[in-house]
C-alpha atoms as a printed R data frame, in Angstrom:
    type eleno elety resid chain resno      x       y        z
1   ATOM     1    CA   MET     A     1 29.399 -27.217  -93.587
2   ATOM     2    CA   ASP     A     2 26.043 -29.001  -93.393
3   ATOM     3    CA   VAL     A     3 23.862 -27.016  -90.981
4   ATOM     4    CA   GLY     A     4 20.247 -27.076  -89.887
5   ATOM     5    CA   PHE     A     5 18.441 -23.895  -88.862
6   ATOM     6    CA   ILE     A     6 15.257 -23.866  -86.797
7   ATOM     7    CA   GLY     A     7 13.355 -20.628  -86.178
8   ATOM     8    CA   LEU     A     8 13.029 -18.130  -89.021
9   ATOM     9    CA   GLY     A     9 11.611 -15.047  -87.352
10  ATOM    10    CA   HIS     A    10 12.946 -11.521  -87.836
11  ATOM    11    CA   MET     A    11 16.367 -12.531  -86.500
12  ATOM    12    CA   GLY     A    12 16.612 -16.116  -87.700
13  ATOM    13    CA   SER     A    13 15.843 -15.390  -91.347
14  ATOM    14    CA   GLY     A    14 18.730 -12.973  -91.691
15  ATOM    15    CA   MET     A    15 21.079 -15.318  -89.876
16  ATOM    16    CA   ALA     A    16 20.154 -18.270  -92.082
17  ATOM    17    CA   ARG     A    17 20.661 -16.193  -95.231
18  ATOM    18    CA   ASN     A    18 24.169 -15.289  -94.126
19  ATOM    19    CA   LEU     A    19 25.015 -18.957  -93.685
20  ATOM    20    CA   ILE     A    20 23.822 -19.578  -97.255
21  ATOM    21    CA   LYS     A    21 25.890 -16.646  -98.523
22  ATOM    22    CA   ALA     A    22 28.943 -18.082  -96.751
23  ATOM    23    CA   GLY     A    23 28.581 -21.272  -98.781
24  ATOM    24    CA   HIS     A    24 27.139 -23.598  -96.162
25  ATOM    25    CA   ARG     A    25 24.452 -26.132  -96.968
26  ATOM    26    CA   VAL     A    26 21.471 -24.944  -94.906
27  ATOM    27    CA   ARG     A    27 18.356 -26.974  -94.073
28  ATOM    28    CA   VAL     A    28 15.601 -24.822  -92.587
29  ATOM    29    CA   TRP     A    29 12.459 -25.479  -90.583
30  ATOM    30    CA   ASN     A    30  9.991 -23.009  -89.140
31  ATOM    31    CA   ARG     A    31  6.583 -23.360  -87.557
32  ATOM    32    CA   SER     A    32  5.256 -20.904  -90.152
33  ATOM    33    CA   TRP     A    33  5.759 -22.455  -93.581
34  ATOM    34    CA   ALA     A    34  5.876 -19.107  -95.416
35  ATOM    35    CA   ALA     A    35  9.168 -18.131  -93.790
36  ATOM    36    CA   SER     A    36 10.710 -21.437  -94.838
37  ATOM    37    CA   GLU     A    37  9.591 -20.914  -98.426
38  ATOM    38    CA   ASP     A    38 11.244 -17.494  -98.489
39  ATOM    39    CA   LEU     A    39 14.551 -19.070  -97.454
40  ATOM    40    CA   GLY     A    40 14.017 -21.837  -99.998
41  ATOM    41    CA   ARG     A    41 13.997 -19.234 -102.744
42  ATOM    42    CA   ASP     A    42 17.338 -17.999 -101.427
43  ATOM    43    CA   GLY     A    43 18.976 -21.407 -101.649
44  ATOM    44    CA   ALA     A    44 18.045 -23.177  -98.420
45  ATOM    45    CA   GLU     A    45 16.732 -26.731  -98.356
46  ATOM    46    CA   VAL     A    46 13.279 -26.640  -96.750
47  ATOM    47    CA   VAL     A    47 12.543 -29.649  -94.548
48  ATOM    48    CA   ALA     A    48  9.175 -30.839  -93.326
49  ATOM    49    CA   ALA     A    49 10.086 -31.566  -89.700
50  ATOM    50    CA   PRO     A    50 12.607 -30.172  -87.206
51  ATOM    51    CA   GLY     A    51 14.181 -33.603  -86.833
52  ATOM    52    CA   GLU     A    52 15.378 -33.377  -90.443
53  ATOM    53    CA   ALA     A    53 17.268 -30.189  -89.601
54  ATOM    54    CA   PHE     A    54 19.123 -32.189  -86.939
55  ATOM    55    CA   ASP     A    55 20.511 -34.501  -89.625
56  ATOM    56    CA   ALA     A    56 23.539 -32.242  -90.096
57  ATOM    57    CA   ASP     A    57 26.988 -31.375  -88.744
58  ATOM    58    CA   ALA     A    58 25.428 -28.644  -86.624
59  ATOM    59    CA   VAL     A    59 22.021 -27.150  -85.997
60  ATOM    60    CA   ILE     A    60 21.185 -23.624  -84.867
61  ATOM    61    CA   THR     A    61 17.925 -22.837  -83.116
62  ATOM    62    CA   MET     A    62 16.566 -19.294  -82.903
63  ATOM    63    CA   LEU     A    63 13.227 -19.804  -81.150
64  ATOM    64    CA   SER     A    64 11.371 -17.215  -79.101
65  ATOM    65    CA   ALA     A    65 11.122 -18.617  -75.552
66  ATOM    66    CA   ASP     A    66 11.742 -21.501  -73.158
67  ATOM    67    CA   ASP     A    67  8.417 -23.201  -73.856
68  ATOM    68    CA   VAL     A    68  8.917 -23.070  -77.621
69  ATOM    69    CA   VAL     A    69 12.419 -24.576  -77.391
70  ATOM    70    CA   ARG     A    70 11.059 -27.269  -75.086
71  ATOM    71    CA   GLU     A    71  8.152 -28.078  -77.405
72  ATOM    72    CA   VAL     A    72 10.221 -28.208  -80.599
73  ATOM    73    CA   ILE     A    73 13.450 -29.776  -79.317
74  ATOM    74    CA   LEU     A    74 12.949 -31.692  -76.078
75  ATOM    75    CA   ASP     A    75  9.332 -32.852  -76.312
76  ATOM    76    CA   GLN     A    76  9.927 -34.300  -79.776
77  ATOM    77    CA   GLY     A    77 13.001 -36.223  -78.637
78  ATOM    78    CA   LEU     A    78 15.319 -34.601  -81.160
79  ATOM    79    CA   LEU     A    79 18.392 -34.957  -78.966
80  ATOM    80    CA   ALA     A    80 17.882 -38.687  -78.510
81  ATOM    81    CA   GLY     A    81 17.563 -39.137  -82.266
82  ATOM    82    CA   ALA     A    82 20.553 -37.004  -83.245
83  ATOM    83    CA   HIS     A    83 23.896 -38.502  -84.243
84  ATOM    84    CA   ARG     A    84 26.718 -38.131  -81.747
85  ATOM    85    CA   GLY     A    85 28.870 -35.821  -83.862
86  ATOM    86    CA   LEU     A    86 26.239 -33.077  -83.924
87  ATOM    87    CA   VAL     A    87 26.715 -29.718  -82.207
88  ATOM    88    CA   HIS     A    88 23.542 -27.880  -81.226
89  ATOM    89    CA   VAL     A    89 23.870 -24.077  -81.097
90  ATOM    90    CA   VAL     A    90 21.078 -22.355  -79.185
91  ATOM    91    CA   SER     A    91 20.841 -18.653  -80.029
92  ATOM    92    CA   SER     A    92 17.497 -18.100  -78.315
93  ATOM    93    CA   THR     A    93 17.167 -15.773  -75.335
94  ATOM    94    CA   ILE     A    94 16.094 -18.204  -72.633
95  ATOM    95    CA   SER     A    95 16.055 -18.411  -68.853
96  ATOM    96    CA   VAL     A    96 19.178 -19.409  -66.966
97  ATOM    97    CA   ALA     A    97 17.306 -22.272  -65.296
98  ATOM    98    CA   PHE     A    98 16.164 -23.693  -68.628
99  ATOM    99    CA   ALA     A    99 19.639 -23.223  -70.094
100 ATOM   100    CA   GLN     A   100 21.001 -25.375  -67.279
101 ATOM   101    CA   GLU     A   101 18.344 -27.986  -68.022
102 ATOM   102    CA   LEU     A   102 19.441 -27.980  -71.663
103 ATOM   103    CA   GLU     A   103 23.049 -28.518  -70.581
104 ATOM   104    CA   ARG     A   104 22.029 -31.637  -68.680
105 ATOM   105    CA   ALA     A   105 19.851 -32.919  -71.537
106 ATOM   106    CA   HIS     A   106 22.612 -32.549  -74.119
107 ATOM   107    CA   GLU     A   107 25.158 -34.149  -71.810
108 ATOM   108    CA   ALA     A   108 22.867 -37.136  -71.276
109 ATOM   109    CA   ALA     A   109 22.317 -37.492  -75.025
110 ATOM   110    CA   GLY     A   110 26.005 -37.131  -75.847
111 ATOM   111    CA   ILE     A   111 25.343 -34.120  -78.096
112 ATOM   112    CA   GLY     A   112 27.584 -31.082  -78.294
113 ATOM   113    CA   TYR     A   113 25.943 -27.945  -76.953
114 ATOM   114    CA   VAL     A   114 26.899 -24.303  -77.441
115 ATOM   115    CA   ALA     A   115 24.913 -21.316  -76.214
116 ATOM   116    CA   ALA     A   116 25.265 -18.376  -78.608
117 ATOM   117    CA   PRO     A   117 22.679 -15.654  -77.916
118 ATOM   118    CA   VAL     A   118 23.192 -12.537  -79.996
119 ATOM   119    CA   LEU     A   119 23.193  -8.774  -79.573
120 ATOM   120    CA   GLY     A   120 21.666  -6.785  -82.409
121 ATOM   121    CA   ARG     A   121 18.407  -5.995  -84.161
122 ATOM   122    CA   PRO     A   122 17.144  -7.717  -87.347
123 ATOM   123    CA   ASP     A   123 18.958  -5.296  -89.674
124 ATOM   124    CA   VAL     A   124 22.208  -6.088  -87.874
125 ATOM   125    CA   ALA     A   125 21.510  -9.819  -88.165
126 ATOM   126    CA   ALA     A   126 20.839  -9.472  -91.892
127 ATOM   127    CA   ALA     A   127 24.137  -7.640  -92.331
128 ATOM   128    CA   GLY     A   128 26.083 -10.361  -90.491
129 ATOM   129    CA   GLU     A   129 27.204  -7.785  -87.923
130 ATOM   130    CA   LEU     A   130 25.911  -9.379  -84.725
131 ATOM   131    CA   ASN     A   131 27.825  -9.548  -81.478
132 ATOM   132    CA   ILE     A   132 27.610 -13.166  -80.378
133 ATOM   133    CA   LEU     A   133 27.964 -14.283  -76.756
134 ATOM   134    CA   VAL     A   134 29.385 -17.804  -76.878
135 ATOM   135    CA   ALA     A   135 29.787 -20.397  -74.142
136 ATOM   136    CA   GLY     A   136 30.390 -24.122  -74.271
137 ATOM   137    CA   ARG     A   137 33.100 -26.729  -74.296
138 ATOM   138    CA   PRO     A   138 36.065 -25.484  -76.375
139 ATOM   139    CA   ASP     A   139 35.923 -28.451  -78.769
140 ATOM   140    CA   ALA     A   140 32.232 -27.856  -79.499
141 ATOM   141    CA   VAL     A   141 32.759 -24.128  -79.998
142 ATOM   142    CA   ALA     A   142 35.692 -24.780  -82.348
143 ATOM   143    CA   ARG     A   143 33.554 -27.055  -84.530
144 ATOM   144    CA   VAL     A   144 30.920 -24.373  -85.107
145 ATOM   145    CA   GLN     A   145 33.345 -21.433  -85.348
146 ATOM   146    CA   PRO     A   146 32.885 -21.122  -89.155
147 ATOM   147    CA   LEU     A   147 29.149 -20.670  -88.617
148 ATOM   148    CA   LEU     A   148 29.636 -18.077  -85.906
149 ATOM   149    CA   ASP     A   149 32.075 -16.192  -88.141
150 ATOM   150    CA   ALA     A   150 29.419 -16.010  -90.856
151 ATOM   151    CA   LEU     A   151 26.843 -14.597  -88.452
152 ATOM   152    CA   GLY     A   152 28.673 -11.963  -86.451
153 ATOM   153    CA   LYS     A   153 31.299  -9.264  -86.488
154 ATOM   154    CA   ARG     A   154 32.622 -10.238  -83.066
155 ATOM   155    CA   ILE     A   155 32.493 -13.384  -80.966
156 ATOM   156    CA   TRP     A   156 32.584 -12.858  -77.197
157 ATOM   157    CA   PRO     A   157 33.821 -15.952  -75.289
158 ATOM   158    CA   ILE     A   158 31.856 -16.196  -72.029
159 ATOM   159    CA   GLY     A   159 33.118 -19.512  -70.621
160 ATOM   160    CA   ASP     A   160 32.774 -23.282  -70.762
161 ATOM   161    CA   GLN     A   161 29.306 -23.424  -69.186
162 ATOM   162    CA   PRO     A   162 26.640 -22.581  -71.794
163 ATOM   163    CA   HIS     A   163 24.174 -21.068  -69.327
164 ATOM   164    CA   LEU     A   164 26.615 -18.249  -68.589
165 ATOM   165    CA   ALA     A   165 26.105 -16.908  -72.126
166 ATOM   166    CA   ASN     A   166 22.363 -16.811  -71.490
167 ATOM   167    CA   LEU     A   167 22.959 -14.980  -68.223
168 ATOM   168    CA   ALA     A   168 25.165 -12.453  -70.029
169 ATOM   169    CA   LYS     A   169 22.448 -11.886  -72.653
170 ATOM   170    CA   LEU     A   170 19.799 -11.248  -70.005
171 ATOM   171    CA   ALA     A   171 22.124  -8.832  -68.218
172 ATOM   172    CA   CYS     A   172 22.748  -6.993  -71.496
173 ATOM   173    CA   ASN     A   173 19.049  -6.710  -72.304
174 ATOM   174    CA   PHE     A   174 18.256  -5.554  -68.768
175 ATOM   175    CA   THR     A   175 20.902  -2.848  -69.121
176 ATOM   176    CA   LEU     A   176 19.559  -1.838  -72.542
177 ATOM   177    CA   ALA     A   177 15.972  -1.639  -71.279
178 ATOM   178    CA   SER     A   178 17.225   0.501  -68.390
179 ATOM   179    CA   ALA     A   179 18.885   2.889  -70.864
180 ATOM   180    CA   ILE     A   180 15.638   3.186  -72.839
181 ATOM   181    CA   GLU     A   181 13.674   3.931  -69.665
182 ATOM   182    CA   THR     A   182 16.235   6.501  -68.482
183 ATOM   183    CA   MET     A   183 16.099   8.353  -71.795
184 ATOM   184    CA   ALA     A   184 12.310   8.211  -71.771
185 ATOM   185    CA   GLU     A   185 12.156   9.874  -68.368
186 ATOM   186    CA   ALA     A   186 14.824  12.465  -69.244
187 ATOM   187    CA   PHE     A   187 13.052  13.421  -72.488
188 ATOM   188    CA   ALA     A   188  9.687  13.639  -70.715
189 ATOM   189    CA   LEU     A   189 11.273  16.026  -68.199
190 ATOM   190    CA   ALA     A   190 12.693  18.130  -71.036
191 ATOM   191    CA   ARG     A   191  9.324  18.315  -72.784
192 ATOM   192    CA   ARG     A   192  7.590  19.519  -69.611
193 ATOM   193    CA   TYR     A   193  9.995  22.472  -69.566
194 ATOM   194    CA   ASP     A   194  9.560  23.076  -73.317
195 ATOM   195    CA   LEU     A   195 13.126  22.027  -74.010
196 ATOM   196    CA   ASP     A   196 13.243  20.353  -77.396
197 ATOM   197    CA   PRO     A   197 14.121  16.706  -76.590
198 ATOM   198    CA   GLN     A   198 15.984  16.547  -79.898
199 ATOM   199    CA   ILE     A   199 18.513  19.000  -78.481
200 ATOM   200    CA   LEU     A   200 18.915  16.969  -75.305
201 ATOM   201    CA   MET     A   201 19.268  13.773  -77.303
202 ATOM   202    CA   GLU     A   202 22.001  15.304  -79.452
203 ATOM   203    CA   VAL     A   203 23.869  16.451  -76.347
204 ATOM   204    CA   LEU     A   204 23.629  13.016  -74.736
205 ATOM   205    CA   THR     A   205 24.640  11.008  -77.798
206 ATOM   206    CA   GLY     A   206 27.380  13.460  -78.757
207 ATOM   207    CA   SER     A   207 29.046  13.575  -75.358
208 ATOM   208    CA   LEU     A   208 28.413  11.423  -72.283
209 ATOM   209    CA   PHE     A   209 26.478   8.636  -74.000
210 ATOM   210    CA   ALA     A   210 27.969   8.358  -77.480
211 ATOM   211    CA   ALA     A   211 27.125   4.668  -77.722
212 ATOM   212    CA   PRO     A   212 25.014   2.572  -80.131
213 ATOM   213    CA   ALA     A   213 22.208   1.944  -77.628
214 ATOM   214    CA   TYR     A   214 21.598   5.653  -77.092
215 ATOM   215    CA   LYS     A   215 22.129   6.575  -80.747
216 ATOM   216    CA   THR     A   216 19.670   3.890  -81.880
217 ATOM   217    CA   TYR     A   217 16.900   4.365  -79.347
218 ATOM   218    CA   GLY     A   218 17.272   8.075  -78.571
219 ATOM   219    CA   PRO     A   219 15.882   9.223  -81.946
220 ATOM   220    CA   MET     A   220 13.099   6.623  -81.790
221 ATOM   221    CA   ILE     A   221 11.941   7.983  -78.421
222 ATOM   222    CA   VAL     A   222 12.216  11.641  -79.455
223 ATOM   223    CA   GLU     A   223 10.265  10.985  -82.667
224 ATOM   224    CA   GLN     A   224  7.862   8.566  -80.916
225 ATOM   225    CA   ARG     A   225  8.679   6.171  -83.751
226 ATOM   226    CA   TYR     A   226  7.717   2.790  -82.360
227 ATOM   227    CA   GLU     A   227  6.599   1.066  -85.543
228 ATOM   228    CA   PRO     A   228  7.501  -1.090  -87.312
229 ATOM   229    CA   ALA     A   229  8.653  -3.128  -84.337
230 ATOM   230    CA   ASN     A   230 11.944  -4.976  -84.577
231 ATOM   231    CA   PHE     A   231 11.650  -6.216  -80.988
232 ATOM   232    CA   LYS     A   232  8.137  -6.115  -79.602
233 ATOM   233    CA   LEU     A   233  7.150  -5.057  -76.098
234 ATOM   234    CA   PRO     A   234  6.141  -8.574  -74.931
235 ATOM   235    CA   LEU     A   235  9.629  -9.837  -75.781
236 ATOM   236    CA   GLY     A   236 11.159  -7.061  -73.704
237 ATOM   237    CA   LEU     A   237  8.837  -7.948  -70.838
238 ATOM   238    CA   LYS     A   238  9.891 -11.590  -71.155
239 ATOM   239    CA   ASP     A   239 13.585 -10.744  -70.919
240 ATOM   240    CA   VAL     A   240 13.137  -8.479  -67.892
241 ATOM   241    CA   ARG     A   241 11.151 -11.212  -66.157
242 ATOM   242    CA   LEU     A   242 13.903 -13.722  -66.910
243 ATOM   243    CA   ALA     A   243 16.497 -11.359  -65.439
244 ATOM   244    CA   LEU     A   244 14.375 -11.034  -62.296
245 ATOM   245    CA   GLU     A   245 14.068 -14.832  -62.072
246 ATOM   246    CA   ALA     A   246 17.825 -15.244  -62.426
247 ATOM   247    CA   GLY     A   247 18.442 -12.688  -59.703
248 ATOM   248    CA   GLU     A   248 15.923 -14.268  -57.344
249 ATOM   249    CA   ALA     A   249 17.514 -17.694  -57.826
250 ATOM   250    CA   VAL     A   250 20.833 -16.527  -56.368
251 ATOM   251    CA   GLY     A   251 19.688 -13.747  -54.039
252 ATOM   252    CA   ALA     A   252 20.778 -10.876  -56.285
253 ATOM   253    CA   PRO     A   253 18.051  -8.197  -56.178
254 ATOM   254    CA   LEU     A   254 17.355  -6.165  -59.325
255 ATOM   255    CA   PRO     A   255 15.124  -3.365  -57.992
256 ATOM   256    CA   PHE     A   256 15.033  -1.390  -61.237
257 ATOM   257    CA   ALA     A   257 14.085  -4.511  -63.178
258 ATOM   258    CA   SER     A   258 10.878  -4.551  -61.135
259 ATOM   259    CA   VAL     A   259 10.163  -0.991  -62.275
260 ATOM   260    CA   LEU     A   260 10.841  -1.972  -65.882
261 ATOM   261    CA   ARG     A   261  8.550  -4.994  -65.623
262 ATOM   262    CA   ASP     A   262  5.668  -2.834  -64.405
263 ATOM   263    CA   ASN     A   263  6.286  -0.246  -67.119
264 ATOM   264    CA   PHE     A   264  6.274  -2.906  -69.830
265 ATOM   265    CA   ILE     A   265  2.992  -4.203  -68.444
266 ATOM   266    CA   ASP     A   266  1.655  -0.621  -68.416
267 ATOM   267    CA   ALA     A   267  2.612  -0.079  -72.058
268 ATOM   268    CA   ILE     A   268  1.096  -3.368  -73.153
269 ATOM   269    CA   GLY     A   269 -2.041  -2.641  -71.137
270 ATOM   270    CA   HIS     A   270 -2.439   0.652  -73.014
271 ATOM   271    CA   GLY     A   271 -2.596  -1.172  -76.357
272 ATOM   272    CA   ASP     A   272  1.032  -0.998  -77.470
273 ATOM   273    CA   ARG     A   273  1.653  -4.757  -77.552
274 ATOM   274    CA   ASP     A   274  2.694  -4.808  -81.211
275 ATOM   275    CA   LYS     A   275  5.003  -1.807  -80.978
276 ATOM   276    CA   ASP     A   276  8.767  -1.806  -80.524
277 ATOM   277    CA   TRP     A   277  9.938  -2.213  -76.956
278 ATOM   278    CA   SER     A   278 11.144   1.394  -77.045
279 ATOM   279    CA   ALA     A   279  7.424   2.263  -76.799
280 ATOM   280    CA   ILE     A   280  7.903   1.824  -73.058
281 ATOM   281    CA   ALA     A   281  8.841   5.511  -73.348
282 ATOM   282    CA   ALA     A   282  5.128   6.303  -73.782
283 ATOM   283    CA   VAL     A   283  4.627   5.325  -70.134
284 ATOM   284    CA   ALA     A   284  7.004   8.025  -68.868
285 ATOM   285    CA   ALA     A   285  5.382  10.589  -71.186
286 ATOM   286    CA   ARG     A   286  1.884   9.668  -69.993
287 ATOM   287    CA   ARG     A   287  2.877   9.930  -66.355
288 ATOM   288    CA   ALA     A   288  4.324  13.367  -67.036
289 ATOM   289    CA   GLY     A   289  0.959  14.497  -68.411
290 ATOM   290    CA   LEU     A   290  2.194  14.651  -71.997
291 ATOM   291    CA   GLU     A   291  0.016  13.754  -74.937
292 ATOM   292    CA   ALA     A   292  1.300  11.778  -77.892
293 ATOM   293    CA   GLY     A   293  2.956  14.042  -80.413
294 ATOM   294    CA   ARG     A   294  3.437  16.909  -77.980
């Protein structure tokens, strides 16, 4: 399949490589040229402008935020210039309101549109083991199914309306951030009583919370291992804000999301901007009067 790929950050690079490995012809574009060159060495065709990536059977975008998607895709008129058989797959984590705007824009342009945000960190993306939340018209989803199969271990159908996949992704990330915060507070409590948090973490992940989220982030919090960052604090703050916006739009309060937002701001304000979003745990430790490393 002839596919364009726009956005070669930590997640996008691994995803694009898996499409190449699956035998697809992949045209790549990224705002940073170095990332494109790396994919070129792996067999991708590097193009000079995002519009060239749209000259394909399908194009996948993995850009960081609403404003970036708007700047690269909408402001440059890429939908108007695309051929009518194209399917655009948006894997970015974006707001529900902007996702609905994208639905209308693709409908007006006569372009197929599938929302396919993903669950997993960069190592999972590189391994082709992502969980992919997919929503869109069945015919459009069917046309890009071979691409989705190359990117993930499981495809989760969310519905016919693309924005529902974006809502599901925000709900998942809100829940994950809540789990990180809960562990952070529990481990800070343990440390104040001189209970080794490693012991508590092993109990939690070996019994009540034997799930990937706890097994991944529990050791990171216990070891205060927040670098290198696979998902930086500002991105976590962005997703929590988007969840709050979605809740406000329909009158669904998310009280704990407000707590998370303030804690992300606290962590960033204390100089942890470039650390993994699990570094929000440092806020709970600080408030408990614990010094780093104690």
